[in-house]
Short mmCIF file of the C-alpha atoms (twelve columns), coordinates in Angstrom:
data_MODEL
# 
_entry.id   MODEL 
# 
loop_
_atom_site.group_PDB 
_atom_site.id 
_atom_site.type_symbol 
_atom_site.label_atom_id 
_atom_site.label_alt_id 
_atom_site.label_comp_id 
_atom_site.label_asym_id 
_atom_site.label_seq_id 
_atom_site.Cartn_x 
_atom_site.Cartn_y 
_atom_site.Cartn_z 
_atom_site.pdbx_PDB_model_num 
ATOM 1   C CA . MET A 1   66.785 63.485 101.370 1 
ATOM 2   C CA . GLY A 2   64.444 60.609 101.819 1 
ATOM 3   C CA . LYS A 3   63.172 58.921 105.462 1 
ATOM 4   C CA . LEU A 4   62.137 55.576 106.279 1 
ATOM 5   C CA . VAL A 5   58.314 55.014 108.555 1 
ATOM 6   C CA . VAL A 6   58.755 51.804 110.372 1 
ATOM 7   C CA . SER A 7   55.121 50.485 111.486 1 
ATOM 8   C CA . LEU A 8   54.010 47.984 112.966 1 
ATOM 9   C CA . ASP A 9   49.961 47.245 112.705 1 
ATOM 10  C CA . GLY A 10  49.509 50.867 111.666 1 
ATOM 11  C CA . VAL A 11  51.319 52.287 114.540 1 
ATOM 12  C CA . VAL A 12  54.425 54.012 113.373 1 
ATOM 13  C CA . ILE A 13  57.192 52.907 115.926 1 
ATOM 14  C CA . LYS A 14  60.295 55.107 114.579 1 
ATOM 15  C CA . GLU A 15  61.528 57.566 111.417 1 
ATOM 16  C CA . VAL A 16  64.799 57.064 110.387 1 
ATOM 17  C CA . GLN A 17  65.875 60.318 108.067 1 
ATOM 18  C CA . ILE A 18  68.887 58.357 104.936 1 
ATOM 19  C CA . THR A 19  71.580 60.378 105.617 1 
ATOM 20  C CA . LYS A 20  74.747 57.940 105.181 1 
ATOM 21  C CA . ASP A 21  75.997 55.943 102.170 1 
ATOM 22  C CA . LYS A 22  75.133 52.885 104.011 1 
ATOM 23  C CA . THR A 23  72.814 52.459 106.581 1 
ATOM 24  C CA . THR A 24  71.871 48.892 108.438 1 
ATOM 25  C CA . LEU A 25  69.148 46.927 109.461 1 
ATOM 26  C CA . GLY A 26  68.615 44.165 111.759 1 
ATOM 27  C CA . ARG A 27  68.355 42.699 114.699 1 
ATOM 28  C CA . ARG A 28  71.329 43.025 116.626 1 
ATOM 29  C CA . PRO A 29  71.932 46.130 118.605 1 
ATOM 30  C CA . TYR A 30  74.729 47.482 116.472 1 
ATOM 31  C CA . ASN A 31  72.631 48.186 113.981 1 
ATOM 32  C CA . ASP A 32  71.426 51.455 112.377 1 
ATOM 33  C CA . ILE A 33  67.444 50.634 112.474 1 
ATOM 34  C CA . VAL A 34  67.212 47.741 115.064 1 
ATOM 35  C CA . ILE A 35  64.054 46.159 114.651 1 
ATOM 36  C CA . ASP A 36  64.357 43.654 118.152 1 
ATOM 37  C CA . ASN A 37  62.394 40.414 116.475 1 
ATOM 38  C CA . LEU A 38  63.101 37.449 115.667 1 
ATOM 39  C CA . ALA A 39  60.855 37.399 112.610 1 
ATOM 40  C CA . VAL A 40  64.025 39.800 111.660 1 
ATOM 41  C CA . SER A 41  67.466 38.790 111.221 1 
ATOM 42  C CA . GLY A 42  70.503 39.683 112.881 1 
ATOM 43  C CA . GLU A 43  71.455 41.138 110.092 1 
ATOM 44  C CA . HIS A 44  68.242 41.645 107.324 1 
ATOM 45  C CA . ALA A 45  69.232 44.589 104.874 1 
ATOM 46  C CA . VAL A 46  71.147 47.170 104.189 1 
ATOM 47  C CA . LEU A 47  70.217 50.797 102.662 1 
ATOM 48  C CA . GLN A 48  72.803 52.076 100.102 1 
ATOM 49  C CA . MET A 49  72.747 55.511 98.998  1 
ATOM 50  C CA . VAL A 50  74.341 56.630 95.452  1 
ATOM 51  C CA . ALA A 51  73.863 60.439 94.960  1 
ATOM 52  C CA . ALA A 52  69.872 60.960 95.019  1 
ATOM 53  C CA . ASP A 53  69.385 57.620 95.066  1 
ATOM 54  C CA . VAL A 54  68.654 54.627 97.383  1 
ATOM 55  C CA . PHE A 55  68.278 51.324 96.944  1 
ATOM 56  C CA . ILE A 56  67.437 48.218 99.451  1 
ATOM 57  C CA . GLU A 57  69.628 44.746 99.434  1 
ATOM 58  C CA . ASP A 58  68.263 41.386 101.308 1 
ATOM 59  C CA . LEU A 59  71.946 40.444 102.988 1 
ATOM 60  C CA . ASN A 60  70.204 36.692 102.719 1 
ATOM 61  C CA . SER A 61  68.542 36.915 105.778 1 
ATOM 62  C CA . THR A 62  66.283 33.865 107.013 1 
ATOM 63  C CA . ASN A 63  62.071 35.011 105.887 1 
ATOM 64  C CA . GLY A 64  63.544 37.425 103.366 1 
ATOM 65  C CA . THR A 65  62.768 41.328 102.162 1 
ATOM 66  C CA . TYR A 66  59.562 42.272 100.179 1 
ATOM 67  C CA . ILE A 67  58.736 46.011 98.513  1 
ATOM 68  C CA . ASN A 68  54.986 46.562 97.966  1 
ATOM 69  C CA . GLY A 69  54.361 42.005 98.471  1 
ATOM 70  C CA . LYS A 70  56.951 41.206 96.272  1 
ATOM 71  C CA . ALA A 71  59.880 39.151 97.720  1 
ATOM 72  C CA . ILE A 72  63.413 40.894 96.343  1 
ATOM 73  C CA . LYS A 73  67.418 40.884 96.994  1 
ATOM 74  C CA . LYS A 74  68.218 44.546 95.747  1 
ATOM 75  C CA . GLN A 75  65.606 47.229 94.377  1 
ATOM 76  C CA . LEU A 76  65.866 51.454 93.904  1 
ATOM 77  C CA . LEU A 77  63.581 52.230 96.431  1 
ATOM 78  C CA . ALA A 78  60.853 54.657 94.807  1 
ATOM 79  C CA . HIS A 79  58.902 57.198 96.655  1 
ATOM 80  C CA . ASN A 80  55.789 55.669 98.780  1 
ATOM 81  C CA . ASP A 81  57.490 52.088 98.623  1 
ATOM 82  C CA . THR A 82  57.136 49.610 101.629 1 
ATOM 83  C CA . VAL A 83  59.082 47.431 102.757 1 
ATOM 84  C CA . GLU A 84  58.303 44.080 104.452 1 
ATOM 85  C CA . ILE A 85  60.129 42.680 107.096 1 
ATOM 86  C CA . GLY A 86  57.808 40.435 108.718 1 
ATOM 87  C CA . LYS A 87  54.966 42.303 110.486 1 
ATOM 88  C CA . TYR A 88  56.927 45.202 109.738 1 
ATOM 89  C CA . LYS A 89  56.180 47.983 107.375 1 
ATOM 90  C CA . ILE A 90  58.546 50.062 106.079 1 
ATOM 91  C CA . LYS A 91  57.173 53.272 104.248 1 
ATOM 92  C CA . TYR A 92  60.298 54.855 102.508 1 
ATOM 93  C CA . LEU A 93  59.680 58.814 101.088 1 
ATOM 94  C CA . THR A 94  61.674 61.138 99.759  1 
ATOM 95  C CA . GLU A 95  60.691 64.889 99.090  1 
ATOM 96  C CA . GLU A 96  63.375 64.865 95.773  1 
ATOM 97  C CA . SER A 97  60.323 65.560 92.725  1 
ATOM 98  C CA . SER A 98  59.219 68.519 95.517  1 
ATOM 99  C CA . GLU A 99  63.125 70.105 96.161  1 
ATOM 100 C CA . TYR A 100 63.693 69.079 92.046  1 
ATOM 101 C CA . GLU A 101 61.128 71.365 91.024  1 
ATOM 102 C CA . LYS A 102 61.696 74.115 93.085  1 
ATOM 103 C CA . THR A 103 65.123 74.307 91.809  1 
ATOM 104 C CA . MET A 104 63.948 74.150 88.094  1 
ATOM 105 C CA . VAL A 105 62.046 77.559 89.116  1 
ATOM 106 C CA . MET A 106 65.061 78.969 90.937  1 
ATOM 107 C CA . ARG A 107 67.409 78.454 87.829  1 
ATOM 108 C CA . PRO A 108 66.669 80.531 85.034  1 
ATOM 109 C CA . ALA A 109 67.426 83.171 87.801  1 
ATOM 110 C CA . THR A 110 71.216 82.054 87.966  1 
ATOM 111 C CA . GLY A 111 72.787 80.081 86.015  1 
ATOM 112 C CA . THR A 112 71.431 79.820 82.950  1 
ATOM 113 C CA . ALA A 113 70.207 83.380 81.750  1 
ATOM 114 C CA . PRO A 114 73.769 84.721 81.421  1 
ATOM 115 C CA . ALA A 115 73.844 82.789 78.359  1 
ATOM 116 C CA . PHE A 116 70.957 84.436 76.732  1 
ATOM 117 C CA . THR A 117 72.656 87.710 78.061  1 
ATOM 118 C CA . SER A 118 76.170 87.081 76.527  1 
ATOM 119 C CA . ALA A 119 74.404 88.180 72.975  1 
ATOM 120 C CA . GLY A 120 73.083 91.373 73.398  1 
ATOM 121 C CA . PRO A 121 70.851 92.889 75.138  1 
ATOM 122 C CA . THR A 122 68.046 91.037 76.789  1 
ATOM 123 C CA . ARG A 123 65.302 92.999 78.838  1 
ATOM 124 C CA . SER A 124 64.882 91.056 82.280  1 
ATOM 125 C CA . GLY A 125 61.625 89.425 81.549  1 
ATOM 126 C CA . HIS A 126 62.478 87.406 78.892  1 
ATOM 127 C CA . ALA A 127 65.258 86.038 79.897  1 
ATOM 128 C CA . PRO A 128 63.629 82.932 82.739  1 
ATOM 129 C CA . ALA A 129 61.417 81.802 79.975  1 
ATOM 130 C CA . ALA A 130 64.332 81.711 76.819  1 
ATOM 131 C CA . ALA A 131 66.829 80.057 79.482  1 
ATOM 132 C CA . ALA A 132 63.926 76.934 80.310  1 
ATOM 133 C CA . ALA A 133 64.175 75.852 77.283  1 
ATOM 134 C CA . PRO A 134 67.653 73.811 77.275  1 
ATOM 135 C CA . THR A 135 66.248 71.586 80.658  1 
ATOM 136 C CA . GLY A 136 63.948 70.407 78.443  1 
ATOM 137 C CA . SER A 137 63.726 66.953 77.336  1 
ATOM 138 C CA . ALA A 138 65.782 63.700 77.189  1 
ATOM 139 C CA . SER A 139 65.372 60.301 75.667  1 
ATOM 140 C CA . ILE A 140 66.997 57.620 75.174  1 
ATOM 141 C CA . LYS A 141 66.839 55.563 71.311  1 
ATOM 142 C CA . VAL A 142 67.513 51.813 70.883  1 
ATOM 143 C CA . LEU A 143 70.778 51.519 68.052  1 
ATOM 144 C CA . ASN A 144 70.569 47.667 67.989  1 
ATOM 145 C CA . GLY A 145 68.818 44.328 68.421  1 
ATOM 146 C CA . ALA A 146 64.852 43.779 68.129  1 
ATOM 147 C CA . ALA A 147 63.559 47.060 69.216  1 
ATOM 148 C CA . ALA A 148 66.192 49.478 67.702  1 
ATOM 149 C CA . GLY A 149 65.304 52.823 65.925  1 
ATOM 150 C CA . ARG A 150 62.395 53.026 69.746  1 
ATOM 151 C CA . GLU A 151 62.709 55.538 71.056  1 
ATOM 152 C CA . VAL A 152 61.878 56.415 75.077  1 
ATOM 153 C CA . THR A 153 61.614 59.957 76.456  1 
ATOM 154 C CA . LEU A 154 62.663 59.749 79.905  1 
ATOM 155 C CA . THR A 155 59.537 61.346 82.306  1 
ATOM 156 C CA . LYS A 156 59.814 59.858 85.244  1 
ATOM 157 C CA . VAL A 157 62.791 61.212 88.083  1 
ATOM 158 C CA . VAL A 158 64.657 57.536 88.324  1 
ATOM 159 C CA . THR A 159 63.849 55.336 85.333  1 
ATOM 160 C CA . THR A 160 65.797 52.436 84.971  1 
ATOM 161 C CA . VAL A 161 66.889 50.331 82.082  1 
ATOM 162 C CA . GLY A 162 68.603 46.869 81.649  1 
ATOM 163 C CA . LYS A 163 67.106 43.517 81.668  1 
ATOM 164 C CA . PRO A 164 66.319 42.505 85.839  1 
ATOM 165 C CA . GLY A 165 68.546 39.949 87.039  1 
ATOM 166 C CA . VAL A 166 70.768 39.910 84.349  1 
ATOM 167 C CA . GLN A 167 72.040 44.011 84.716  1 
ATOM 168 C CA . VAL A 168 69.955 47.150 85.380  1 
ATOM 169 C CA . ALA A 169 71.125 50.188 85.720  1 
ATOM 170 C CA . SER A 170 69.576 53.086 86.244  1 
ATOM 171 C CA . ILE A 171 69.537 57.709 84.432  1 
ATOM 172 C CA . THR A 172 68.427 59.888 87.543  1 
ATOM 173 C CA . ARG A 173 67.170 63.623 86.658  1 
ATOM 174 C CA . ARG A 174 68.934 65.811 88.872  1 
ATOM 175 C CA . PRO A 175 68.220 69.620 88.765  1 
ATOM 176 C CA . ASN A 176 71.850 70.160 86.209  1 
ATOM 177 C CA . GLY A 177 71.359 66.921 84.259  1 
ATOM 178 C CA . TYR A 178 70.724 63.607 84.592  1 
ATOM 179 C CA . ALA A 179 73.093 60.637 85.800  1 
ATOM 180 C CA . PHE A 180 74.142 57.369 84.768  1 
ATOM 181 C CA . SER A 181 73.933 55.140 87.557  1 
ATOM 182 C CA . HIS A 182 74.596 50.467 88.806  1 
ATOM 183 C CA . VAL A 183 71.966 49.469 90.092  1 
ATOM 184 C CA . GLU A 184 72.292 45.105 89.470  1 
ATOM 185 C CA . GLY A 185 74.860 42.591 86.948  1 
ATOM 186 C CA . VAL A 186 77.993 41.823 87.709  1 
ATOM 187 C CA . THR A 187 79.788 43.458 84.941  1 
ATOM 188 C CA . ARG A 188 78.935 47.299 84.697  1 
ATOM 189 C CA . PRO A 189 77.286 49.134 82.199  1 
ATOM 190 C CA . SER A 190 79.573 51.184 79.840  1 
ATOM 191 C CA . VAL A 191 79.087 54.687 78.664  1 
ATOM 192 C CA . ASN A 192 80.908 55.299 75.317  1 
ATOM 193 C CA . GLY A 193 82.687 52.170 75.540  1 
ATOM 194 C CA . VAL A 194 83.963 52.797 78.575  1 
ATOM 195 C CA . PRO A 195 82.929 50.715 81.791  1 
ATOM 196 C CA . LEU A 196 80.897 52.948 84.597  1 
ATOM 197 C CA . ALA A 197 84.222 52.793 87.740  1 
ATOM 198 C CA . GLY A 198 82.501 54.689 90.354  1 
ATOM 199 C CA . ASP A 199 78.968 54.596 91.131  1 
ATOM 200 C CA . SER A 200 77.311 56.870 88.856  1 
ATOM 201 C CA . VAL A 201 78.247 58.637 85.690  1 
ATOM 202 C CA . PRO A 202 76.529 62.317 84.521  1 
ATOM 203 C CA . LEU A 203 75.282 61.628 80.926  1 
ATOM 204 C CA . ARG A 204 76.407 63.964 78.546  1 
ATOM 205 C CA . ASN A 205 73.539 64.611 74.939  1 
ATOM 206 C CA . GLY A 206 74.769 61.628 71.554  1 
ATOM 207 C CA . ASP A 207 76.249 59.115 74.616  1 
ATOM 208 C CA . VAL A 208 76.084 55.383 73.939  1 
ATOM 209 C CA . ILE A 209 75.066 53.398 77.027  1 
ATOM 210 C CA . GLU A 210 75.815 49.793 76.349  1 
ATOM 211 C CA . LEU A 211 74.511 47.103 79.072  1 
ATOM 212 C CA . ALA A 212 72.757 43.563 78.560  1 
ATOM 213 C CA . GLY A 213 73.427 43.834 75.149  1 
ATOM 214 C CA . THR A 214 71.959 47.019 74.238  1 
ATOM 215 C CA . ALA A 215 73.469 49.826 72.777  1 
ATOM 216 C CA . MET A 216 71.298 53.531 73.621  1 
ATOM 217 C CA . GLN A 217 71.949 57.093 72.459  1 
ATOM 218 C CA . PHE A 218 70.905 59.674 75.497  1 
ATOM 219 C CA . ILE A 219 69.818 62.116 73.846  1 
ATOM 220 C CA . HIS A 220 69.163 65.272 75.617  1 
ATOM 221 C CA . HIS A 221 66.800 68.000 74.237  1 
# 
């Protein structure tokens, strides 16, 4: 899980683990993260955890919320992002990438190996190498518009797609596959013609994603 490291003038004041679906931040004492400073609004911002993703949303604060020096309304947090509120700097840290790699190393010996042994006898040394293949890479292929036919490989743990300010979604790589989440926009993106009902939905090979007027096909190699 991610954590926040709050500092002022380079001095760390507190560290907070993000464990709840909603973590509030502000000057008032009932917030989960209290920053007692006049530059901070009573209810300044809220952090929302959607599966493994963490979003920060500014609650129409007086002085605004900045990420890496840029004012934001709502944004997905990435590892090492620095949130600035007044003179306070809040660094977001996550161990997701290292946990993910550990999980990938363990998977062939557990979940996927039996699929290869059912076809016939398999020598013990061969299962992990064979099992690693299905987890391979994934990509999204644009189906319409000026970029039709373009295929983009998903190399990052979190890939955002769409148009900022109109409709944005994210595709997150997880140990058991890929998940599609709504980030911003009044209308929700759809998968195979069905609007996203919850916060996140698993993606399968061949699924068609539609958002901001663009249709894309998810391909799991």
